[in-house]
C-alpha positions, 0 to 999 in steps of 0.5 A: 466715250458716248454713253447716256451719262455723258448727256445728262448733267449730274445735278439738273439746274432749274429751268428759268420760266417766266410767269407767262411761260409757266401759264402756257406750259400749265395750259398745254399740259392740261389740254386734252386737245394737245398732242400727247408728246407736247403735253408730256414735254410741257409737264417735264418743263414745268418739273424742270422749272420747279427744280425736281431731280432728273430721276423724278422727272423721268418717272413722272413724265414717262420719259427716259433720261436722254429725252429729258436731257434733249428737252433741256438742251432745246430749251437752253438753245431756243426757249419754250417753243423749241423745247415743246415743238422741236427745231422745225415744227410743222405748220399745224403744230405752230398754229396749234400752239398759237391758238389751242391753249388760249382757246 
C-alpha cells in the first residue's frame, strides 16, 4: 500500500539541531537573497527542531505532508545541507549556502 500516510510518521520526533545549525537555518529563513524553496525548507527544519506537529508545520511552511516527510528523511540521511539543497545541489546553490547567509 503506497499512500501518503505510509510516508509520514505518526508522531514527528523533533529534529536534532546544533546551535550552529539553528543559527544558519534562522539566517537562511530570514534572508531575502535566499532561494524561496530553500527559505521554506529552513523554516520547516526549524519547526521540526522545535517539535511542532506535522499539521502545523505543513500549514506554516506552505508545504504538503509528503514534502515535509521528504525533508525529514533527507535531514536524517545527510544533515542540514542535504535537507536544504537536496542530494546533488548545483554549484551556484552550494556557493550561495557557503557565502550568502554569513554576508
